[in-house]
LOVEXBA-590183 format. One record per residue (C-alpha): residue in one letter; residue number from 0; x, y, z. Coordinates in steps of 0.1 Angstrom, whole numbers, plus 5000, padded with zeros to 4 digits. Each point is the difference from the previous one (the first is absolute). Example, Ala and Ser with C-alpha at 12.3 -4.5 7.8 and 13.67 -1.06 7.14 Angstrom:
2
<node rest="A" nr="0" c1="5123" c2="4955" c3="5078"/>
<node rest="S" nr="1" c1="5014" c2="5034" c3="4993"/>
END
This chain:
362
<node rest="M" nr="0" c1="8613" c2="6964" c3="4667"/>
<node rest="N" nr="1" c1="5024" c2="4999" c3="5021"/>
<node rest="G" nr="2" c1="5042" c2="5006" c3="4990"/>
<node rest="R" nr="3" c1="5013" c2="4967" c3="5008"/>
<node rest="A" nr="4" c1="4967" c2="4988" c3="4978"/>
<node rest="G" nr="5" c1="5009" c2="5023" c3="4970"/>
<node rest="W" nr="6" c1="5033" c2="4989" c3="5001"/>
<node rest="L" nr="7" c1="4987" c2="4964" c3="4996"/>
<node rest="A" nr="8" c1="4970" c2="5005" c3="4978"/>
<node rest="G" nr="9" c1="5031" c2="5018" c3="4979"/>
<node rest="L" nr="10" c1="5021" c2="4972" c3="4995"/>
<node rest="A" nr="11" c1="4969" c2="4978" c3="4995"/>
<node rest="G" nr="12" c1="4996" c2="5019" c3="4967"/>
<node rest="V" nr="13" c1="5033" c2="5001" c3="4986"/>
<node rest="A" nr="14" c1="5002" c2="4959" c3="5004"/>
<node rest="A" nr="15" c1="4967" c2="5006" c3="4980"/>
<node rest="V" nr="16" c1="5010" c2="5023" c3="4973"/>
<node rest="G" nr="17" c1="5032" c2="4978" c3="5000"/>
<node rest="S" nr="18" c1="4984" c2="4966" c3="4992"/>
<node rest="A" nr="19" c1="4984" c2="5017" c3="4970"/>
<node rest="A" nr="20" c1="5027" c2="5023" c3="4986"/>
<node rest="G" nr="21" c1="5024" c2="4972" c3="5003"/>
<node rest="V" nr="22" c1="4987" c2="4971" c3="4974"/>
<node rest="T" nr="23" c1="5012" c2="5014" c3="4965"/>
<node rest="A" nr="24" c1="5034" c2="5015" c3="5015"/>
<node rest="A" nr="25" c1="5006" c2="4969" c3="5012"/>
<node rest="R" nr="26" c1="4992" c2="4981" c3="4971"/>
<node rest="S" nr="27" c1="5013" c2="5023" c3="4980"/>
<node rest="L" nr="28" c1="5039" c2="4992" c3="5018"/>
<node rest="R" nr="29" c1="4992" c2="4963" c3="4998"/>
<node rest="R" nr="30" c1="4999" c2="5001" c3="4959"/>
<node rest="R" nr="31" c1="5033" c2="5020" c3="5003"/>
<node rest="V" nr="32" c1="5021" c2="4977" c3="5017"/>
<node rest="T" nr="33" c1="5020" c2="4971" c3="4978"/>
<node rest="E" nr="34" c1="5006" c2="4963" c3="5007"/>
<node rest="D" nr="35" c1="5037" c2="5008" c3="4984"/>
<node rest="D" nr="36" c1="5019" c2="5022" c3="5024"/>
<node rest="P" nr="37" c1="5029" c2="5010" c3="4988"/>
<node rest="H" nr="38" c1="5007" c2="5014" c3="5037"/>
<node rest="R" nr="39" c1="4998" c2="4964" c3="5020"/>
<node rest="D" nr="40" c1="5033" c2="5004" c3="5016"/>
<node rest="E" nr="41" c1="5002" c2="5033" c3="5004"/>
<node rest="D" nr="42" c1="5020" c2="5013" c3="5033"/>
<node rest="F" nr="43" c1="4975" c2="5027" c3="5007"/>
<node rest="E" nr="44" c1="5023" c2="5005" c3="5037"/>
<node rest="L" nr="45" c1="5027" c2="5016" c3="4981"/>
<node rest="L" nr="46" c1="4998" c2="5029" c3="5017"/>
<node rest="D" nr="47" c1="5001" c2="4985" c3="5029"/>
<node rest="A" nr="48" c1="5032" c2="4992" c3="5002"/>
<node rest="D" nr="49" c1="5016" c2="5032" c3="4990"/>
<node rest="R" nr="50" c1="5015" c2="5027" c3="5034"/>
<node rest="S" nr="51" c1="4972" c2="5007" c3="5015"/>
<node rest="S" nr="52" c1="5000" c2="5032" c3="5029"/>
<node rest="V" nr="53" c1="4967" c2="5017" c3="5012"/>
<node rest="V" nr="54" c1="4988" c2="5043" c3="4998"/>
<node rest="T" nr="55" c1="4986" c2="5014" c3="5031"/>
<node rest="T" nr="56" c1="4979" c2="5024" c3="4985"/>
<node rest="A" nr="57" c1="4993" c2="5034" c3="5016"/>
<node rest="D" nr="58" c1="4968" c2="4984" c3="5021"/>
<node rest="G" nr="59" c1="5019" c2="4971" c3="5009"/>
<node rest="V" nr="60" c1="4989" c2="4971" c3="4971"/>
<node rest="P" nr="61" c1="5024" c2="4973" c3="4992"/>
<node rest="L" nr="62" c1="5007" c2="5000" c3="4963"/>
<node rest="A" nr="63" c1="5012" c2="4965" c3="4992"/>
<node rest="V" nr="64" c1="5027" c2="5012" c3="4972"/>
<node rest="R" nr="65" c1="5023" c2="4978" c3="4973"/>
<node rest="E" nr="66" c1="5024" c2="5005" c3="4977"/>
<node rest="T" nr="67" c1="5025" c2="4991" c3="4976"/>
<node rest="G" nr="68" c1="5028" c2="5014" c3="4977"/>
<node rest="P" nr="69" c1="5028" c2="5016" c3="5010"/>
<node rest="P" nr="70" c1="4998" c2="5028" c3="5034"/>
<node rest="D" nr="71" c1="5025" c2="5024" c3="4978"/>
<node rest="A" nr="72" c1="4983" c2="4992" c3="4966"/>
<node rest="P" nr="73" c1="4992" c2="5030" c3="4982"/>
<node rest="L" nr="74" c1="4965" c2="5001" c3="4999"/>
<node rest="T" nr="75" c1="4973" c2="4986" c3="5024"/>
<node rest="V" nr="76" c1="4966" c2="4990" c3="4989"/>
<node rest="V" nr="77" c1="4970" c2="5001" c3="5026"/>
<node rest="F" nr="78" c1="4971" c2="4976" c3="4996"/>
<node rest="A" nr="79" c1="4965" c2="5012" c3="5018"/>
<node rest="H" nr="80" c1="4975" c2="4976" c3="4993"/>
<node rest="G" nr="81" c1="4964" c2="4991" c3="4999"/>
<node rest="F" nr="82" c1="4965" c2="5004" c3="5021"/>
<node rest="C" nr="83" c1="4996" c2="4959" c3="5018"/>
<node rest="L" nr="84" c1="5034" c2="4994" c3="4984"/>
<node rest="R" nr="85" c1="5037" c2="4996" c3="5012"/>
<node rest="M" nr="86" c1="5035" c2="5006" c3="4985"/>
<node rest="G" nr="87" c1="5000" c2="4966" c3="4984"/>
<node rest="S" nr="88" c1="4974" c2="5017" c3="4978"/>
<node rest="F" nr="89" c1="5037" c2="5009" c3="4982"/>
<node rest="H" nr="90" c1="5010" c2="4971" c3="5000"/>
<node rest="F" nr="91" c1="5004" c2="4993" c3="4963"/>
<node rest="Q" nr="92" c1="5019" c2="5036" c3="4998"/>
<node rest="R" nr="93" c1="5021" c2="4989" c3="5029"/>
<node rest="A" nr="94" c1="5011" c2="4965" c3="4977"/>
<node rest="R" nr="95" c1="5008" c2="5018" c3="4971"/>
<node rest="L" nr="96" c1="5009" c2="5036" c3="5010"/>
<node rest="T" nr="97" c1="5027" c2="4984" c3="5026"/>
<node rest="E" nr="98" c1="5016" c2="4980" c3="4965"/>
<node rest="Q" nr="99" c1="4999" c2="5028" c3="4974"/>
<node rest="W" nr="100" c1="5013" c2="5033" c3="5029"/>
<node rest="G" nr="101" c1="5022" c2="4974" c3="5011"/>
<node rest="D" nr="102" c1="5024" c2="5023" c3="5025"/>
<node rest="Q" nr="103" c1="4987" c2="5033" c3="4989"/>
<node rest="V" nr="104" c1="4970" c2="5003" c3="5018"/>
<node rest="R" nr="105" c1="4987" c2="4995" c3="5037"/>
<node rest="M" nr="106" c1="4963" c2="4990" c3="5002"/>
<node rest="V" nr="107" c1="4982" c2="5006" c3="5030"/>
<node rest="F" nr="108" c1="4962" c2="4981" c3="5008"/>
<node rest="Y" nr="109" c1="4976" c2="5007" c3="5030"/>
<node rest="D" nr="110" c1="4970" c2="4999" c3="5014"/>
<node rest="Q" nr="111" c1="4972" c2="5021" c3="5004"/>
<node rest="R" nr="112" c1="4989" c2="5002" c3="5036"/>
<node rest="G" nr="113" c1="4975" c2="4982" c3="5011"/>
<node rest="H" nr="114" c1="5014" c2="4978" c3="4968"/>
<node rest="G" nr="115" c1="5020" c2="4965" c3="4996"/>
<node rest="L" nr="116" c1="5029" c2="5000" c3="5034"/>
<node rest="S" nr="117" c1="4992" c2="5036" c3="5005"/>
<node rest="G" nr="118" c1="4985" c2="5011" c3="5030"/>
<node rest="N" nr="119" c1="4963" c2="5013" c3="5004"/>
<node rest="A" nr="120" c1="4990" c2="5032" c3="5012"/>
<node rest="P" nr="121" c1="4975" c2="5022" c3="5016"/>
<node rest="P" nr="122" c1="4971" c2="5001" c3="4973"/>
<node rest="D" nr="123" c1="5001" c2="5029" c3="4994"/>
<node rest="S" nr="124" c1="5036" c2="5001" c3="4989"/>
<node rest="Y" nr="125" c1="4987" c2="4982" c3="4969"/>
<node rest="T" nr="126" c1="4999" c2="5024" c3="4975"/>
<node rest="V" nr="127" c1="5019" c2="5008" c3="4967"/>
<node rest="E" nr="128" c1="5016" c2="5031" c3="5017"/>
<node rest="Q" nr="129" c1="5014" c2="4977" c3="5026"/>
<node rest="L" nr="130" c1="5015" c2="4977" c3="4979"/>
<node rest="G" nr="131" c1="5018" c2="5029" c3="4972"/>
<node rest="Q" nr="132" c1="5015" c2="5011" c3="5038"/>
<node rest="D" nr="133" c1="5009" c2="4965" c3="5014"/>
<node rest="L" nr="134" c1="5015" c2="4995" c3="4962"/>
<node rest="E" nr="135" c1="5025" c2="5036" c3="5010"/>
<node rest="S" nr="136" c1="5008" c2="4976" c3="5028"/>
<node rest="V" nr="137" c1="5010" c2="4969" c3="4978"/>
<node rest="L" nr="138" c1="5022" c2="5028" c3="4980"/>
<node rest="A" nr="139" c1="5020" c2="5018" c3="5031"/>
<node rest="V" nr="140" c1="5012" c2="4962" c3="5014"/>
<node rest="T" nr="141" c1="5005" c2="4982" c3="4965"/>
<node rest="A" nr="142" c1="5009" c2="5028" c3="4973"/>
<node rest="S" nr="143" c1="5018" c2="5028" c3="5016"/>
<node rest="R" nr="144" c1="5018" c2="5006" c3="4978"/>
<node rest="G" nr="145" c1="5005" c2="4997" c3="4960"/>
<node rest="P" nr="146" c1="4967" c2="5001" c3="4976"/>
<node rest="V" nr="147" c1="4974" c2="4985" c3="5002"/>
<node rest="V" nr="148" c1="4971" c2="4983" c3="4979"/>
<node rest="L" nr="149" c1="4965" c2="4993" c3="5017"/>
<node rest="V" nr="150" c1="4982" c2="4974" c3="4984"/>
<node rest="G" nr="151" c1="4962" c2="4997" c3="5011"/>
<node rest="H" nr="152" c1="4966" c2="4969" c3="4993"/>
<node rest="S" nr="153" c1="4965" c2="5014" c3="5008"/>
<node rest="M" nr="154" c1="5008" c2="5012" c3="5034"/>
<node rest="G" nr="155" c1="5027" c2="5004" c3="5000"/>
<node rest="G" nr="156" c1="5005" c2="5022" c3="4968"/>
<node rest="M" nr="157" c1="4977" c2="5023" c3="5022"/>
<node rest="T" nr="158" c1="5024" c2="5000" c3="5026"/>
<node rest="V" nr="159" c1="5028" c2="5010" c3="4972"/>
<node rest="L" nr="160" c1="4975" c2="5028" c3="4992"/>
<node rest="S" nr="161" c1="4991" c2="5010" c3="5037"/>
<node rest="H" nr="162" c1="5039" c2="5004" c3="5009"/>
<node rest="A" nr="163" c1="5002" c2="5020" c3="4968"/>
<node rest="R" nr="164" c1="4977" c2="5022" c3="5013"/>
<node rest="Q" nr="165" c1="5012" c2="5002" c3="5038"/>
<node rest="Y" nr="166" c1="5041" c2="5004" c3="4990"/>
<node rest="P" nr="167" c1="5002" c2="5016" c3="4967"/>
<node rest="Q" nr="168" c1="5032" c2="5010" c3="5009"/>
<node rest="R" nr="169" c1="5012" c2="4968" c3="4995"/>
<node rest="Y" nr="170" c1="4991" c2="5000" c3="4966"/>
<node rest="P" nr="171" c1="5025" c2="4998" c3="4977"/>
<node rest="T" nr="172" c1="5031" c2="5006" c3="5022"/>
<node rest="R" nr="173" c1="4991" c2="4967" c3="5016"/>
<node rest="V" nr="174" c1="4978" c2="4976" c3="4986"/>
<node rest="V" nr="175" c1="5005" c2="5003" c3="4961"/>
<node rest="G" nr="176" c1="4973" c2="4972" c3="4993"/>
<node rest="A" nr="177" c1="4974" c2="4988" c3="5002"/>
<node rest="A" nr="178" c1="4967" c2="4975" c3="4989"/>
<node rest="I" nr="179" c1="4965" c2="5003" c3="5007"/>
<node rest="I" nr="180" c1="4989" c2="4963" c3="4995"/>
<node rest="S" nr="181" c1="4961" c2="4992" c3="4997"/>
<node rest="S" nr="182" c1="4989" c2="5031" c3="5023"/>
<node rest="A" nr="183" c1="4979" c2="5030" c3="5004"/>
<node rest="A" nr="184" c1="5010" c2="5034" c3="5003"/>
<node rest="E" nr="185" c1="4968" c2="5009" c3="5019"/>
<node rest="G" nr="186" c1="4967" c2="4977" c3="5015"/>
<node rest="V" nr="187" c1="4990" c2="4966" c3="4985"/>
<node rest="S" nr="188" c1="4962" c2="5013" c3="5001"/>
<node rest="R" nr="189" c1="5000" c2="4994" c3="4962"/>
<node rest="S" nr="190" c1="5007" c2="4967" c3="4996"/>
<node rest="P" nr="191" c1="4982" c2="4968" c3="5011"/>
<node rest="L" nr="192" c1="5021" c2="4998" c3="5034"/>
<node rest="G" nr="193" c1="4986" c2="5035" c3="5007"/>
<node rest="E" nr="194" c1="4959" c2="4989" c3="4991"/>
<node rest="I" nr="195" c1="5008" c2="4972" c3="5027"/>
<node rest="L" nr="196" c1="5022" c2="5023" c3="5027"/>
<node rest="N" nr="197" c1="4957" c2="5022" c3="4995"/>
<node rest="N" nr="198" c1="4986" c2="4965" c3="5019"/>
<node rest="P" nr="199" c1="4994" c2="5017" c3="5036"/>
<node rest="A" nr="200" c1="5002" c2="4965" c3="5021"/>
<node rest="L" nr="201" c1="5038" c2="5004" c3="4986"/>
<node rest="E" nr="202" c1="5000" c2="5028" c3="5021"/>
<node rest="A" nr="203" c1="4986" c2="4985" c3="5030"/>
<node rest="V" nr="204" c1="5026" c2="4977" c3="4997"/>
<node rest="R" nr="205" c1="5030" c2="5029" c3="4995"/>
<node rest="F" nr="206" c1="4983" c2="5017" c3="5032"/>
<node rest="A" nr="207" c1="5001" c2="4961" c3="5027"/>
<node rest="A" nr="208" c1="5032" c2="5001" c3="4982"/>
<node rest="R" nr="209" c1="5007" c2="5029" c3="5021"/>
<node rest="Y" nr="210" c1="4975" c2="5002" c3="5036"/>
<node rest="A" nr="211" c1="4990" c2="4958" c3="5001"/>
<node rest="P" nr="212" c1="5032" c2="4971" c3="4995"/>
<node rest="G" nr="213" c1="4979" c2="4970" c3="5006"/>
<node rest="A" nr="214" c1="4970" c2="5013" c3="4979"/>
<node rest="V" nr="215" c1="5025" c2="5004" c3="4968"/>
<node rest="H" nr="216" c1="5013" c2="4969" c3="5010"/>
<node rest="R" nr="217" c1="4969" c2="4983" c3="4993"/>
<node rest="G" nr="218" c1="4997" c2="5020" c3="4962"/>
<node rest="R" nr="219" c1="5030" c2="4987" c3="4992"/>
<node rest="G" nr="220" c1="4988" c2="4977" c3="4968"/>
<node rest="A" nr="221" c1="4973" c2="5023" c3="5005"/>
<node rest="A" nr="222" c1="5023" c2="5029" c3="4985"/>
<node rest="R" nr="223" c1="5018" c2="4975" c3="4980"/>
<node rest="A" nr="224" c1="4973" c2="4988" c3="4978"/>
<node rest="V" nr="225" c1="4999" c2="5031" c3="4983"/>
<node rest="I" nr="226" c1="5031" c2="5018" c3="4998"/>
<node rest="G" nr="227" c1="5016" c2="4958" c3="4991"/>
<node rest="P" nr="228" c1="4982" c2="4996" c3="4970"/>
<node rest="I" nr="229" c1="5009" c2="5035" c3="4982"/>
<node rest="L" nr="230" c1="5037" c2="5000" c3="5012"/>
<node rest="R" nr="231" c1="5003" c2="4964" c3="4983"/>
<node rest="A" nr="232" c1="4983" c2="5004" c3="4973"/>
<node rest="A" nr="233" c1="5015" c2="5039" c3="4987"/>
<node rest="S" nr="234" c1="5027" c2="4983" c3="5010"/>
<node rest="Y" nr="235" c1="5010" c2="4994" c3="4963"/>
<node rest="G" nr="236" c1="4991" c2="5001" c3="4965"/>
<node rest="D" nr="237" c1="4983" c2="4976" c3="4975"/>
<node rest="E" nr="238" c1="5032" c2="4981" c3="5000"/>
<node rest="E" nr="239" c1="5006" c2="4963" c3="5010"/>
<node rest="M" nr="240" c1="5012" c2="5003" c3="5030"/>
<node rest="S" nr="241" c1="5036" c2="4978" c3="5024"/>
<node rest="P" nr="242" c1="4974" c2="4988" c3="5030"/>
<node rest="S" nr="243" c1="5036" c2="4995" c3="5019"/>
<node rest="V" nr="244" c1="4998" c2="5041" c3="4988"/>
<node rest="V" nr="245" c1="4961" c2="5007" c3="5013"/>
<node rest="A" nr="246" c1="5003" c2="4977" c3="5034"/>
<node rest="F" nr="247" c1="5024" c2="5020" c3="5004"/>
<node rest="S" nr="248" c1="4986" c2="5041" c3="5003"/>
<node rest="E" nr="249" c1="4970" c2="4985" c3="5013"/>
<node rest="K" nr="250" c1="5019" c2="4983" c3="5035"/>
<node rest="M" nr="251" c1="5016" c2="5039" c3="5003"/>
<node rest="M" nr="252" c1="4964" c2="5010" c3="4995"/>
<node rest="H" nr="253" c1="4990" c2="4973" c3="5025"/>
<node rest="D" nr="254" c1="5028" c2="5008" c3="5027"/>
<node rest="T" nr="255" c1="4988" c2="5044" c3="4998"/>
<node rest="T" nr="256" c1="4978" c2="5003" c3="5037"/>
<node rest="I" nr="257" c1="4968" c2="5013" c3="4999"/>
<node rest="T" nr="258" c1="5013" c2="5031" c3="5014"/>
<node rest="T" nr="259" c1="5019" c2="5010" c3="4973"/>
<node rest="L" nr="260" c1="4973" c2="4991" c3="4971"/>
<node rest="V" nr="261" c1="4980" c2="5017" c3="5012"/>
<node rest="E" nr="262" c1="5016" c2="5029" c3="5011"/>
<node rest="F" nr="263" c1="5024" c2="5006" c3="4969"/>
<node rest="L" nr="264" c1="4971" c2="4996" c3="4978"/>
<node rest="H" nr="265" c1="4980" c2="5028" c3="5017"/>
<node rest="A" nr="266" c1="5035" c2="5022" c3="4989"/>
<node rest="L" nr="267" c1="4999" c2="4987" c3="4965"/>
<node rest="E" nr="268" c1="4963" c2="5018" c3="4998"/>
<node rest="V" nr="269" c1="5015" c2="5037" c3="5015"/>
<node rest="H" nr="270" c1="5035" c2="4999" c3="4992"/>
<node rest="D" nr="271" c1="5001" c2="5030" c3="4976"/>
<node rest="E" nr="272" c1="5041" c2="4998" c3="4992"/>
<node rest="T" nr="273" c1="5000" c2="5024" c3="4966"/>
<node rest="A" nr="274" c1="5019" c2="5023" c3="5020"/>
<node rest="G" nr="275" c1="5031" c2="4976" c3="4993"/>
<node rest="L" nr="276" c1="4998" c2="5002" c3="4963"/>
<node rest="E" nr="277" c1="5015" c2="5029" c3="4991"/>
<node rest="T" nr="278" c1="5030" c2="4992" c3="5024"/>
<node rest="L" nr="279" c1="5003" c2="4969" c3="4984"/>
<node rest="S" nr="280" c1="5005" c2="5023" c3="4964"/>
<node rest="K" nr="281" c1="5029" c2="5008" c3="5008"/>
<node rest="V" nr="282" c1="5017" c2="4962" c3="4997"/>
<node rest="P" nr="283" c1="5002" c2="4974" c3="4971"/>
<node rest="T" nr="284" c1="4957" c2="4980" c3="5008"/>
<node rest="L" nr="285" c1="4989" c2="4967" c3="4989"/>
<node rest="V" nr="286" c1="4966" c2="4997" c3="5000"/>
<node rest="A" nr="287" c1="4987" c2="4964" c3="4995"/>
<node rest="C" nr="288" c1="4971" c2="4978" c3="5004"/>
<node rest="G" nr="289" c1="4979" c2="4974" c3="4988"/>
<node rest="D" nr="290" c1="4974" c2="5012" c3="4974"/>
<node rest="R" nr="291" c1="4974" c2="4972" c3="5017"/>
<node rest="D" nr="292" c1="5008" c2="5012" c3="5038"/>
<node rest="L" nr="293" c1="4961" c2="5003" c3="5017"/>
<node rest="L" nr="294" c1="5019" c2="5016" c3="5030"/>
<node rest="T" nr="295" c1="5018" c2="5027" c3="4985"/>
<node rest="P" nr="296" c1="4989" c2="5007" c3="4965"/>
<node rest="L" nr="297" c1="5024" c2="5008" c3="4975"/>
<node rest="E" nr="298" c1="4982" c2="5033" c3="4994"/>
<node rest="Y" nr="299" c1="5018" c2="5005" c3="5036"/>
<node rest="S" nr="300" c1="5034" c2="4999" c3="4986"/>
<node rest="Q" nr="301" c1="4991" c2="5020" c3="4968"/>
<node rest="E" nr="302" c1="4988" c2="5025" c3="5021"/>
<node rest="M" nr="303" c1="5032" c2="5003" c3="5023"/>
<node rest="A" nr="304" c1="5026" c2="5001" c3="4965"/>
<node rest="R" nr="305" c1="4983" c2="5024" c3="4991"/>
<node rest="A" nr="306" c1="5012" c2="5021" c3="5029"/>
<node rest="M" nr="307" c1="5037" c2="4988" c3="4992"/>
<node rest="P" nr="308" c1="5018" c2="5008" c3="4964"/>
<node rest="K" nr="309" c1="5028" c2="4985" c3="5012"/>
<node rest="A" nr="310" c1="4976" c2="4959" c3="5013"/>
<node rest="E" nr="311" c1="5001" c2="4970" c3="4976"/>
<node rest="L" nr="312" c1="4963" c2="4987" c3="4995"/>
<node rest="L" nr="313" c1="4999" c2="4966" c3="5000"/>
<node rest="I" nr="314" c1="4968" c2="4979" c3="5000"/>
<node rest="V" nr="315" c1="5009" c2="4962" c3="4995"/>
<node rest="G" nr="316" c1="4972" c2="4983" c3="4981"/>
<node rest="G" nr="317" c1="4980" c2="4978" c3="5016"/>
<node rest="A" nr="318" c1="5013" c2="4997" c3="5033"/>
<node rest="G" nr="319" c1="4979" c2="5009" c3="5035"/>
<node rest="H" nr="320" c1="5012" c2="5017" c3="5031"/>
<node rest="L" nr="321" c1="5028" c2="4983" c3="5009"/>
<node rest="V" nr="322" c1="5020" c2="5006" c3="4967"/>
<node rest="Q" nr="323" c1="5033" c2="4994" c3="5019"/>
<node rest="L" nr="324" c1="4991" c2="4966" c3="5009"/>
<node rest="E" nr="325" c1="4979" c2="4993" c3="4964"/>
<node rest="R" nr="326" c1="5030" c2="5017" c3="4980"/>
<node rest="P" nr="327" c1="5028" c2="5004" c3="5015"/>
<node rest="E" nr="328" c1="5025" c2="5000" c3="4970"/>
<node rest="V" nr="329" c1="4981" c2="5025" c3="4987"/>
<node rest="I" nr="330" c1="5001" c2="5030" c3="5032"/>
<node rest="D" nr="331" c1="5033" c2="4990" c3="5004"/>
<node rest="D" nr="332" c1="5012" c2="5014" c3="4967"/>
<node rest="A" nr="333" c1="4981" c2="5030" c3="5010"/>
<node rest="L" nr="334" c1="5021" c2="4999" c3="5034"/>
<node rest="V" nr="335" c1="5026" c2="4999" c3="4981"/>
<node rest="R" nr="336" c1="4993" c2="5024" c3="4974"/>
<node rest="L" nr="337" c1="4995" c2="5022" c3="5029"/>
<node rest="V" nr="338" c1="5032" c2="4997" c3="5014"/>
<node rest="E" nr="339" c1="5017" c2="5004" c3="4969"/>
<node rest="R" nr="340" c1="4980" c2="5035" c3="5000"/>
<node rest="A" nr="341" c1="5008" c2="5014" c3="5035"/>
<node rest="T" nr="342" c1="5035" c2="4980" c3="5011"/>
<node rest="P" nr="343" c1="5032" c2="5018" c3="4992"/>
<node rest="S" nr="344" c1="5012" c2="4991" c3="4963"/>
<node rest="K" nr="345" c1="5024" c2="4973" c3="5020"/>
<node rest="L" nr="346" c1="4967" c2="4977" c3="5001"/>
<node rest="V" nr="347" c1="4989" c2="5006" c3="4967"/>
<node rest="A" nr="348" c1="5025" c2="4979" c3="4984"/>
<node rest="L" nr="349" c1="4986" c2="4971" c3="5025"/>
<node rest="T" nr="350" c1="4969" c2="5000" c3="4993"/>
<node rest="R" nr="351" c1="5000" c2="5009" c3="4963"/>
<node rest="R" nr="352" c1="5002" c2="4965" c3="4989"/>
<node rest="V" nr="353" c1="4960" c2="4994" c3="5007"/>
<node rest="R" nr="354" c1="4996" c2="5017" c3="4973"/>
<node rest="E" nr="355" c1="5008" c2="4968" c3="4977"/>
<node rest="R" nr="356" c1="4973" c2="4979" c3="5015"/>
<node rest="V" nr="357" c1="4972" c2="5007" c3="4984"/>
<node rest="W" nr="358" c1="4965" c2="4995" c3="5021"/>
<node rest="S" nr="359" c1="4965" c2="4991" c3="4990"/>
<node rest="Y" nr="360" c1="4977" c2="5023" c3="5026"/>
<node rest="E" nr="361" c1="4969" c2="4989" c3="4977"/>
END
């Protein structure tokens, strides 16, 4: 079989597996969506109105950046989003924490390379190690002075770990706290996503993405047939979900290019950033996940928390992988606690009032 025929056969295999694997997941997702939509009028483009800029990485990739809060705020919190998402996945954190922190905190959000409004890049640069270097570029431009807290969700959590491994001198002198949400320190082979990644047909798509763009374009829908239903069904727990929130997250996933999807899937499978845990142990850390997260099961978070004595481990009952969208109030409160632990005493009074609030996490 020649190379072209092999690519096309692989793409056909993706389609066959995807159609079978996605049925149960898609049905499960439909059961979780409720007609009662508390977020029907939510403005999910809120971040688009914030101050915008572009940070160019060391290898020349433009990263779209948004920020809110005074440029001279005492603290900067930088958010790194997850796989097949964009900075808008922190929508609820931006809305609530802006009100919570006022002019005491500046928040910086950016789209990872190949995602959202940021530029595409050579496929071989789609690695977790490179994402850690991209985060350093963002920090150098947007937070060159003053204390910083890093927040990473999913692949963004891996980004934070990668940064900690590669730039340990930044901790705790500049980076004074970190949150790792729904993430893993090393490859996700033990999760249901890992089982899907073992499908050789996906490797055929990845090969074609690098060497036969025309072929991968024809297999675009096939690759999504494998991954799409898994990502969507694993996004949320069993609780009924707002249709508007579900549509918002699905759009982010759908808008991600096929090259970004297959290249970063491989990166998630092979990455190992466990060395970053030692660096993060120098600063107050939050490790959070939903107990129904199928992509990065809670065991990953428990293992990371055990390696970091200063970590708060937060397991959110009933929540899936997109816990910051599904149970934003729980994650918001945990981030407030993290900032209180990580920052100078003048911020403590500002955040202490959160203790008066009682949330049901189960």
